[in-house]
C-alpha positions in Angstrom: -46.0 -50.7 4.3 -42.9 -51.3 2.2 -41.9 -47.7 2.0 -38.2 -46.6 1.6 -36.5 -45.2 4.7 -34.7 -41.9 4.7 -32.1 -41.1 7.3 -31.4 -37.4 7.8 -29.0 -35.6 10.2 -30.0 -32.1 11.0 -27.4 -29.7 9.5 -26.8 -32.0 6.6 -23.9 -33.8 8.3 -22.9 -37.4 7.3 -24.7 -40.3 9.0 -22.9 -43.4 10.1 -24.7 -46.8 10.5 -23.0 -49.3 12.8 -24.6 -52.8 12.8 -23.6 -54.6 16.0 -23.2 -58.4 16.0 -25.8 -61.1 16.7 -28.8 -59.1 15.6 -28.4 -56.3 18.2 -29.8 -52.8 17.4 -28.1 -50.6 14.7 -26.5 -47.4 15.9 -26.9 -44.2 13.8 -24.7 -41.2 14.5 -23.9 -37.9 12.8 -20.3 -36.6 12.6 -21.3 -33.3 14.2 -23.2 -34.9 17.1 -26.5 -33.4 15.8 -29.9 -35.1 16.1 -30.7 -37.8 13.6 -34.2 -38.4 12.2 -35.2 -41.8 10.7 -38.5 -41.7 8.7 -40.2 -43.6 5.9 -40.9 -41.8 2.7 -44.4 -41.3 3.9 -43.2 -39.5 7.0 -43.8 -42.3 9.5 -41.3 -42.7 12.3 -39.1 -45.8 12.4 -38.4 -47.6 15.6 -35.7 -50.0 16.6 -32.8 -47.7 16.0 -30.7 -45.9 18.6 -28.6 -42.8 17.9 -25.0 -42.8 19.1 -22.8 -39.8 20.1 -20.1 -38.3 17.7 -16.7 -39.4 19.1 -14.6 -38.4 16.2 -12.1 -35.6 16.7 -11.9 -32.8 14.2 -8.8 -32.5 12.0 -7.1 -29.1 11.5 -6.5 -28.5 7.7 -5.0 -25.1 7.6 -1.2 -24.6 7.4 1.1 -24.3 10.4 3.6 -22.0 8.7 2.7 -18.3 7.9 4.6 -15.4 6.5 3.7 -11.8 7.6 5.4 -8.7 6.3 6.3 -6.2 9.0 3.9 -3.3 9.6 1.0 -5.2 8.2 -1.9 -6.9 10.1 -2.0 -10.6 10.4 -5.1 -12.5 9.2 -4.4 -16.2 9.1 -7.6 -18.2 8.5 -7.9 -21.4 10.6 -9.7 -24.3 9.0 -10.9 -27.9 10.0 -12.7 -30.8 8.3 -16.0 -30.0 10.2 -17.6 -27.1 12.1 -15.4 -26.2 15.1 -14.7 -23.5 17.6 -11.1 -22.3 18.1 -8.9 -21.6 21.1 -5.3 -20.6 21.8 -4.0 -23.2 24.2 -0.8 -23.8 26.2 2.3 -24.7 24.3 3.3 -21.7 22.2 6.2 -19.6 23.4 4.5 -16.5 22.0 0.9 -17.1 22.7 0.6 -13.8 24.5 1.3 -12.0 21.1 -1.8 -13.4 19.5 -5.6 -13.3 19.6 -8.5 -15.0 17.8 -11.3 -13.3 16.1 -13.6 -16.2 15.2 -11.5 -18.5 13.0 -8.9 -15.8 12.3 -5.6 -15.7 14.0 -4.1 -12.2 14.3 -1.7 -10.2 16.3 -2.8 -9.1 19.8 -5.1 -6.0 19.5 -5.0 -6.5 15.7 -1.6 -4.8 15.8 1.5 -5.1 13.6 5.1 -6.3 14.1 8.4 -4.4 13.4 11.1 -6.6 11.8 13.8 -4.4 13.3 12.4 -4.7 16.8 11.1 -8.3 17.3 9.3 -9.2 20.5 8.9 -13.0 20.2 10.4 -15.2 22.9 13.8 -15.6 21.2 13.8 -12.3 19.2 14.3 -14.0 15.9 11.0 -12.9 14.2 9.5 -16.4 14.3 6.4 -16.2 16.5 5.1 -19.5 18.0 1.4 -20.1 18.9 -0.6 -23.2 19.7 -4.3 -23.6 18.7 -7.0 -26.3 19.2 -10.3 -27.0 17.4 -13.3 -28.4 19.2 -16.3 -29.7 17.4 -20.0 -29.4 18.2 -19.9 -32.7 20.1 -17.0 -31.3 22.3 -14.4 -33.5 20.7 -11.0 -31.7 20.8 -8.6 -31.9 17.9 -4.9 -32.5 18.5 -3.2 -29.2 19.0 -1.5 -27.4 16.1 1.7 -25.4 16.7 1.9 -22.5 14.2 5.0 -20.4 13.3 4.4 -16.9 12.0 7.5 -15.5 10.4 7.7 -11.7 10.2 9.6 -10.6 7.1 11.5 -7.4 6.4 10.0 -4.6 4.3 11.7 -2.0 2.2 11.5 1.2 4.2 14.4 3.1 2.6 13.5 6.0 0.4 15.2 6.1 -3.0 18.1 8.5 -3.7 17.6 10.8 -6.7 21.1 11.0 -8.5 20.3 13.4 -11.3 21.2 17.1 -11.1 18.8 19.6 -9.6 20.1 22.4 -11.8 19.7 22.3 -15.6 20.7 24.7 -18.3 18.6 24.9 -21.5 19.4 27.1 -24.5 16.3 29.1 -25.7 14.5 27.7 -28.7 15.7 24.1 -28.0 13.8 21.2 -26.5 14.5 20.1 -23.0 15.4 16.5 -22.3 16.6 16.2 -18.7 17.1 12.5 -17.7 15.9 11.7 -14.2 17.8 9.0 -12.4 17.8 7.3 -8.9 19.7 4.6 -7.1 17.0 2.0 -7.6 14.0 1.3 -9.8 11.4 4.1 -9.5 8.5 5.8 -11.1 8.5 9.6 -11.6 5.8 12.2 -11.1 5.5 15.9 -11.0 4.4 17.1 -7.6 5.1 20.9 -7.2 7.1 23.9 -8.0 6.0 27.4 -9.1 6.3 26.4 -12.7 4.9 22.9 -12.7 2.5 23.8 -15.5 5.4 24.5 -17.8 6.7 20.9 -17.6 5.7 17.3 -18.5 7.3 13.8 -18.0 7.9 11.3 -20.7 9.0 8.2 -18.7 12.0 9.4 -16.8 12.6 12.5 -19.0 11.7 15.9 -17.9 10.8 18.2 -20.7 8.8 21.4 -21.5 5.0 20.9 -21.8 4.0 19.6 -25.2 7.7 19.1 -25.8 8.0 22.7 -26.8 10.8 25.3 -26.3 11.3 28.6 -24.4 12.2 32.1 -25.6 14.7 33.9 -23.5 13.4 37.3 -24.6 9.8 36.3 -23.5 10.1 34.2 -20.3 6.8 32.7 -19.0 8.1 31.3 -15.6 6.4 32.5 -12.4 8.8 35.4 -11.8 9.8 36.0 -15.5 13.5 35.6 -14.8 14.1 32.5 -17.0 14.5 30.2 -14.0 11.8 27.6 -14.2 11.1 25.7 -10.9 9.5 22.2 -10.8 9.5 19.5 -8.1 9.6 15.8 -9.1 9.0 12.7 -7.0 10.7 9.3 -7.2 8.6 6.4 -5.8 10.1 2.9 -5.5 8.4 -0.4 -5.7 7.7 -0.5 -1.9 6.0 3.0 -2.0 8.9 4.9 -0.5 9.2 8.4 -1.9 11.8 11.2 -2.4 11.2 14.7 -3.8 13.7 16.9 -5.6 13.2 20.6 -6.6 14.8 21.3 -10.0 15.7 24.7 -11.5 15.9 24.9 -15.3 17.6 28.0 -16.4 16.9 29.2 -20.0 20.0 30.8 -21.6 20.2 33.4 -24.3 21.3 32.5 -27.9 22.6 35.1 -30.3 19.9 35.5 -32.9 19.7 37.4 -36.2 22.6 38.1 -38.7 24.1 40.7 -41.1 26.6 43.5 -40.3 30.3 43.7 -41.1 32.8 41.2 -40.0 34.1 43.9 -37.6 30.7 44.2 -36.1 30.3 40.6 -35.8 33.5 40.2 -33.9 33.0 43.4 -31.8 35.6 45.8 -33.3 35.3 48.6 -35.8 37.6 50.3 -38.3 37.1 54.1 -38.9 36.4 55.0 -42.5 38.8 57.6 -44.0 38.4 59.5 -47.2 41.2 59.0 -49.8 43.1 62.1 -50.8 
């Protein structure tokens, strides 16, 4: 009838046409081994073709080197150039330390590793596993050996190096510089008088950058000792707390009086005769 011919592999996979010599029939196959349908544009079947099996092995395209920070789960996605199923196969010295969840390679029982206590075969934090991909036509890939290297995490809390006792003269602003032995961020986390303080970067000061009056204390127990707790958090999330006591001291206020009164001694007045 002169209609065009359409060749379709179910699943949309590529179709290969192989023309044998000497006028023999043409073989049609799909890369996934799925059924192939040959029809004209009018939907009429076409005869004279045979469909051949998929004999092409899949190719693994995902990397074979992986880095995993200690104390974190492993989720390495395996990939290939066609639809496959995955298996852990003989060859990796640390196969027993791994499992598969679909196409995701992870630690056994979805656990974590400790850099300071490696349990790979040679205890060097490089875990070796071998995987294989098998396509829908049961063609196996060549195996891939994967090395997962566990890296060290910062687990050391910062050390606060600034003083925990501060003296502040009444009627003067507070500017206590907070310091630590590494880069940290600061926060207020406790203390009976936390509401009397604020932070400006790494500087502890009175709330609203105000001042205190020795004669009218407003700390929790009204004794001019203001208690606040600060926290230093490093870039890895490790934390250290410090309780700081800021003591407000008295300042001589007012003026007038004789020089003798100012210096604490007095001269009796005598009447001239």
